[in-house]
N, C-alpha and C positions, 0 to 999 in steps of 0.2 A: 253831704248829698246836696247836690243843688240841681234844681230843674229847670230846664230852658224851652222855650218853644222856636220852632222851625217851620210853622206854617207860612203859607204863601201871604198871608195878611201882613207881615213883617217884612217881605222881602222888597226888594228895590226892582221897578222896572227897568228894563234893558231898553235904552233908547239907541244904541248905536246898531251898527249892521242892518238899516232898516228893519228892525224887530217889531214885531205885532204882538201886543197881549204875552209877553214874555217877561219873567221876574227871575232874580237872582238872591240867593241867600248864601253868604258865606258861613262856612262852618268854622274853620280854623287855618292856621297857617303853620307849617311845621318847618323845622331845621334839622332836626335830629331825625335818626330811622323811627318810623311809624308803622304799625299794623293797623290795616283797614280792611274790616270783612263784615260778612252778614251773620246775622243769628236767626235761625228759625224756632219758634217756639209752638209745637202743636198745641191743638186744644186739649186743655187740662195739664199742659206740659210746665215743668217748673226748671229752671236753672238754680240749682240748690246753693245754700249759704256759702260764700266764699269771700276772701280778701282779696282785694284789687292789688296786684303784683305792681302796677304802674297807674296812672291816672287812666281811668277808662271813660270814654263817652258814649253813651248808648242812644241811639235815635231811632224811635219807632218810624217807620217808613210806611207800614200797612197793618191794620188790624189794633188791638187795643188789649191791656193786660194790666199788670201791678208790679210794683217794685217795692221793697223794703228793706230797711236797715236791721242793725242788731236787735232794735226795740219790737221788730217783728210786726209793726205797724204799716199795714198795706195802703199804698197811695198809686191810686189808677192813672195811668198813662194810656193815650193813644196816638193814632199818626200824627206826626208833626211835633210831638214830645220829645224831648231829651234830657237825659240824666248824666251827670258828671259825678263820678266817685273818685276820691283821692286815694294815694297809695295807702294800702292798710285799711281801708274803710271795707267793713264786711256788709256783704249786700245779698239779696236775692231777687229773682224776677221770674214771672210765671203769667199764664193766660188761661183763661177758660174758654175763649174762642180762637185763640190762635194769633200770632202777630210775627213780622218780620222786622228785624231792626237792622242798621248799620251800627257796627262797634269800632270805635277808634281808639287805639293803645298807644301812648307815647310818654317818655319821661315828662315832658311839658307840654299841656294842651292849653293854648291861649285862645279861648274864644272870643270871635269879634264883637 
């Protein structure tokens, strides 16, 4: 598992198009089919331990929670944090207060 940060502090300012106070962070570029969706974990919710069928990128866009691997050691995550799991990597996620995340699944995930 590798943890990334996608917060505005690391974004590039958009200077084109007469833009004002606008910033952009690229997540990834794909060539092969890719599934992109949202996951909602309610307060006290858990997505149980499972293996990633393909590389999975989990980016928290609202709230906070935790993730863990097979060692069951919980790591806190919050808005702007991203986690990349590789194929076959067992993991679990949850939240005591609730969170929303974007989940991207693809055979190859090459982050910027």
